[in-house]
Every structure is written in structure tokens, then in C-alpha cells.
C-alpha positions in Angstrom: -30.9 -130.0 -50.8 -33.5 -128.2 -53.0 -35.7 -126.0 -50.9 -38.3 -125.6 -53.7 -41.5 -127.6 -53.7 -40.7 -131.0 -55.4 -41.8 -130.9 -59.1 -44.0 -134.0 -58.5 -46.0 -131.9 -56.0 -46.3 -128.7 -57.9 -49.8 -127.6 -59.1 -50.9 -128.8 -62.7 -50.5 -126.4 -65.6 -54.2 -126.9 -66.1 -57.2 -126.1 -63.8 -61.0 -126.8 -63.8 -60.4 -130.2 -65.3 -63.9 -131.2 -64.6 -65.1 -128.5 -66.9 -63.1 -129.8 -69.9 -64.7 -131.8 -72.7 -63.4 -135.3 -73.3 -61.4 -134.1 -76.3 -59.9 -131.3 -74.2 -58.8 -133.7 -71.5 -57.2 -136.1 -74.0 -55.4 -133.3 -76.0 -54.1 -131.6 -72.9 -52.9 -134.8 -71.3 -51.2 -135.8 -74.6 -49.6 -132.3 -74.6 -48.2 -133.0 -71.2 -47.0 -136.4 -72.0 -44.8 -134.9 -74.8 -42.4 -133.7 -72.0 -41.6 -137.3 -71.1 -39.2 -138.4 -73.8 -37.3 -135.1 -73.5 -36.8 -135.8 -69.9 -35.5 -139.3 -70.7 -33.1 -137.8 -73.2 -31.6 -135.4 -70.7 -31.1 -138.4 -68.4 -29.4 -140.7 -70.9 -25.8 -140.1 -69.5 -26.9 -141.1 -66.0 -28.8 -144.1 -67.4 -25.8 -145.2 -69.4 -23.6 -144.9 -66.4 -26.0 -147.2 -64.3 -26.3 -149.7 -67.1 -22.5 -150.0 -67.5 -21.9 -150.4 -63.9 -24.6 -153.0 -63.6 -23.2 -155.0 -66.5 -19.8 -155.3 -64.8 -21.6 -157.2 -62.0 -24.1 -159.1 -64.0 -21.4 -160.5 -66.3 -19.7 -161.9 -63.1 -23.1 -163.6 -62.1 -24.6 -160.7 -60.1 -28.3 -159.9 -60.1 -30.4 -156.7 -60.6 -33.0 -155.8 -58.0 -35.7 -153.2 -58.2 -37.5 -151.9 -55.2 -40.4 -149.3 -55.1 -43.9 -148.6 -53.7 -47.1 -148.0 -55.3 -46.9 -147.3 -59.1 -43.1 -147.3 -58.9 -43.0 -150.7 -57.3 -45.5 -152.1 -59.8 -43.5 -150.9 -62.7 -40.4 -152.4 -61.4 -42.1 -155.8 -60.8 -43.6 -155.5 -64.4 -40.2 -155.0 -66.0 -38.6 -157.7 -64.1 -41.4 -160.2 -64.8 -41.3 -159.5 -68.6 -37.5 -160.4 -68.9 -37.8 -164.2 -68.7 -40.5 -164.6 -71.5 -38.8 -162.0 -73.6 -35.2 -163.0 -73.3 -35.3 -166.6 -72.1 -33.6 -165.9 -68.8 -34.4 -167.3 -65.4 -36.4 -165.2 -63.1 -33.6 -164.5 -60.7 -31.6 -162.3 -63.1 -33.7 -159.3 -62.5 -36.0 -159.3 -59.5 -38.7 -156.8 -58.7 -40.0 -156.1 -55.2 -42.8 -153.9 -54.1 -43.5 -152.5 -50.6 -46.4 -154.6 -49.1 -45.5 -157.7 -51.1 -47.3 -159.2 -54.2 -50.7 -158.3 -52.9 -49.8 -154.7 -53.2 -49.7 -155.2 -57.0 -53.5 -155.1 -57.1 -54.5 -153.2 -54.0 -52.8 -150.5 -51.9 -51.3 -151.9 -48.7 -51.7 -149.3 -45.9 -48.5 -147.8 -44.6 -46.3 -150.3 -46.5 -44.1 -147.7 -48.0 -43.5 -145.9 -44.7 -41.2 -148.6 -43.2 -37.5 -147.9 -43.9 -36.4 -151.3 -42.6 -38.7 -153.5 -44.6 -37.0 -153.3 -48.0 -33.8 -154.7 -46.7 -35.7 -157.5 -44.9 -37.4 -158.2 -48.3 -34.0 -158.3 -50.0 -32.3 -160.5 -47.5 -34.7 -163.3 -48.4 -32.9 -163.4 -51.8 -29.5 -163.3 -50.0 -28.5 -160.0 -51.8 -24.8 -159.4 -51.6 -22.0 -157.3 -52.9 -22.1 -158.9 -56.3 -25.6 -157.6 -57.0 -27.2 -154.2 -57.9 -30.1 -152.5 -56.3 -32.2 -150.0 -58.2 -34.6 -147.9 -56.0 -37.5 -146.4 -57.9 -39.5 -143.5 -56.3 -41.2 -140.8 -58.2 -41.0 -138.4 -55.2 -37.4 -139.5 -54.5 -38.2 -139.8 -50.7 -40.2 -143.0 -50.2 -39.0 -144.5 -46.9 -39.1 -148.1 -48.2 -36.8 -147.1 -51.0 -34.6 -144.8 -48.9 -34.1 -147.4 -46.3 -33.3 -150.2 -48.8 -30.6 -148.0 -50.5 -29.0 -147.1 -47.3 -28.8 -150.6 -46.2 -27.5 -151.8 -49.6 -24.7 -149.2 -49.5 -23.8 -150.3 -46.0 -23.5 -153.8 -47.3 -21.4 -153.1 -50.3 -24.2 -153.4 -52.9 -24.0 -151.0 -55.9 -27.1 -148.7 -55.8 -29.0 -146.8 -58.5 -32.1 -144.6 -58.2 -34.8 -143.4 -60.4 -36.7 -140.3 -59.3 -38.7 -137.5 -60.9 -37.5 -134.6 -58.8 -34.1 -132.8 -58.8 -31.8 -133.2 -55.9 -34.0 -135.8 -54.3 -33.1 -137.8 -51.2 -32.6 -141.1 -53.2 -30.3 -139.2 -55.5 -28.1 -138.2 -52.5 -28.0 -141.8 -51.4 -27.6 -143.9 -54.5 -24.2 -144.3 -56.2 -25.8 -144.0 -59.7 -28.8 -141.6 -59.4 -31.1 -141.1 -62.4 -33.5 -138.1 -62.4 -36.4 -138.0 -64.8 -37.8 -134.5 -64.3 -41.1 -134.4 -66.4 -42.7 -131.4 -64.6 -46.0 -131.1 -62.8 -48.7 -133.8 -63.4 -51.9 -133.1 -65.3 -53.7 -134.1 -62.2 -51.7 -132.5 -59.5 -49.6 -135.1 -57.7 -50.8 -138.0 -59.7 -47.4 -139.6 -60.5 -49.0 -142.6 -62.1 -49.1 -140.2 -65.2 -46.0 -138.5 -66.6 -43.7 -139.7 -63.8 -45.0 -143.3 -64.2 -44.5 -143.1 -68.0 -41.0 -141.9 -67.7 -40.1 -144.6 -65.2 -41.5 -147.3 -67.5 -39.5 -145.9 -70.5 -36.3 -145.8 -68.3 -36.8 -149.4 -67.1 -37.4 -150.7 -70.6 -34.1 -149.1 -71.7 -32.2 -150.4 -68.8 -33.3 -154.0 -68.9 -33.3 -154.2 -72.7 -29.7 -152.8 -73.1 -28.5 -155.1 -70.3 -30.0 -158.2 -72.1 -28.6 -157.2 -75.4 -25.2 -156.8 -73.8 -25.6 -160.2 -72.2 -26.1 -161.9 -75.5 -29.9 -162.3 -75.3 -30.6 -160.8 -78.7 -29.2 -161.7 -82.1 -29.5 -159.0 -84.8 -32.8 -157.4 -83.6 -34.5 -160.7 -82.8 -35.6 -162.2 -79.4 -33.9 -165.5 -80.2 -34.3 -166.7 -76.7 -38.0 -165.8 -76.1 -40.1 -168.4 -74.3 -42.6 -170.1 -76.6 -45.6 -169.5 -74.3 -48.3 -169.1 -76.9 -49.2 -169.8 -80.5 -48.3 -166.2 -81.5 -44.8 -166.6 -80.2 -44.4 -170.0 -81.9 -45.4 -168.4 -85.2 -43.0 -165.5 -84.6 -40.2 -167.9 -83.8 -40.9 -170.0 -86.9 -40.6 -166.9 -89.1 -37.4 -165.9 -87.5 -36.0 -169.4 -88.3 -37.3 -169.3 -91.9 -35.7 -165.9 -92.4 -32.4 -166.8 -90.9 -32.0 -170.1 -92.5 -33.9 -169.8 -95.7 -36.0 -172.9 -95.1 -39.8 -173.6 -95.4 -42.3 -173.1 -92.7 -42.8 -176.8 -91.9 -39.2 -177.5 -91.3 -38.7 -174.3 -89.4 -41.6 -175.0 -87.0 -40.5 -178.6 -86.5 -37.0 -177.4 -85.5 -38.5 -174.9 -83.2 -40.8 -177.3 -81.3 -38.0 -179.9 -81.1 -35.3 -177.6 -79.7 -37.5 -175.1 -77.8 -35.9 -171.8 -79.0 -35.0 -169.9 -82.0 -31.3 -169.8 -81.1 -31.0 -173.5 -80.4 -32.8 -174.4 -83.6 -30.6 -172.2 -85.8 -27.5 -173.6 -84.0 -28.5 -177.2 -84.6 -29.4 -176.6 -88.2 -26.0 -174.9 -88.9 -23.9 -177.7 -87.3 
């Protein structure tokens, strides 16, 4: 175990923040943020391994669960909730859970992250089993809610992964597929909603998007299964069909509205 102070708790590279001008604050925060994509780049091999192992299970009907507390939990719920409208999948393919339940998405729930047993209780509602995958998200790498969930998942034969922002963290020791995004100290000391949160968001984007592409939910570079939930997306889908089939806007839109998706419209027209 690393005996040094965790990176996420180390003092900021900057001091006297309250004395900085707005421009200085913005420039310095931006300078710190430049470390994030480099941290992601270093972690690509571990992210790749997790995605490949997850795909094995999801291609057989398994599901991917995210668990986390605070910012980490919110980011997991956000990523999971964006998959159905983006890729046209049901909301039980990727499921995000946050310590304290949905009310914790808007307001902090006192002591919610400190209960090691609660994550597994939350997961049991969904009848999680050995066909599924659990990804624990914790910037510190030591959040009890996440630690307990990963331990219970391992004991029940569920493949486990973790995302943390400290080297040699507790969740990395527990998870089968650990991913460490070490971005360095935060601009505001300990505020992991900043660089750590950005790194987690990028990693989750990469994980879910690469999974969905491999599961056939993208054609070429288009979201052919996206839900048509507003006029902007109807217009986007219409243009996709026009481009793919070489037909006029009126016909493309009528096909889209009739069949409900870009994919089904194109398949019907090509029959």
C-alpha cells in the first residue's frame, strides 16, 4: 500500500487563490486541466482491458452497473442515463447507482457514502448476478460505499472494475480490472469535482461509447439508433437518412417518423 499522502489530498500547486484576478483563476485552472487527457492516455491499456472483459459478458446478455458517491456517483448516473437516448438501448443495459439514492443527485445525503453494506443492497434490487459487471467509481479510491460493493460483487462472482485518481488505492486492490487516472493535486485542494471529475467523465464516455459501438449501436460514425426525443434529433436523423440513401428531405423525414429510427428507415428503404 502506498504510504504517501493520496494525490487527491495533496496541496494545490497554487496558493492565495482569493487574491487572483478572474483571468488568473481561469488561466491557472485551464493549465491544471491540461493534465487530464495525459492521465487518460496513460490509463488506456487498463481501460481497454476493462472494456474487452465487459463486452464478453454484455454480448451474452449481461449488464454494466456503475456505483459511486458524490461527484463520482453523479457522473456514473449521468453516463448511464445518456446511453438510451444516444444509442437507442433500454435503460437496463447500463445502470448507474449513487450512494443515498436519486435524491443525492441534487443534494448531498449525510453519511450515505460511509455504509459499506448499502451498495450491495442497492444492487440486489436489480438482481445483479455473475453475468453482469460492476464498475466502482471513487476519486479517492477508498469510498466505503464503493469498497463494500466491489467486495460483495467479487464474492458473488461478478466481474469488477474500478476508476480512481490515486495510485495503489484500495479499490484498485479489490477490483479485477482497476483503472487509475492520476491527474495530480486539484486547483482547490481536495476538490475532486475538478480534475478528477473531468478525468472520470472522459473515461466513462470512452467506456460506454466503445461498448455501444462494439454492440452494433453505431453505423459508420452515426447514432442510427438514437431516440427521436426532440425536433433537433428528428432533423439530425432526417439528414442522416438523406445522406445515406440520396433521397430528398420530405421522403427522409416521412420514413423516419414512420419507422421511428434511422436504422429501421434505411433498412426498410433498401428492402
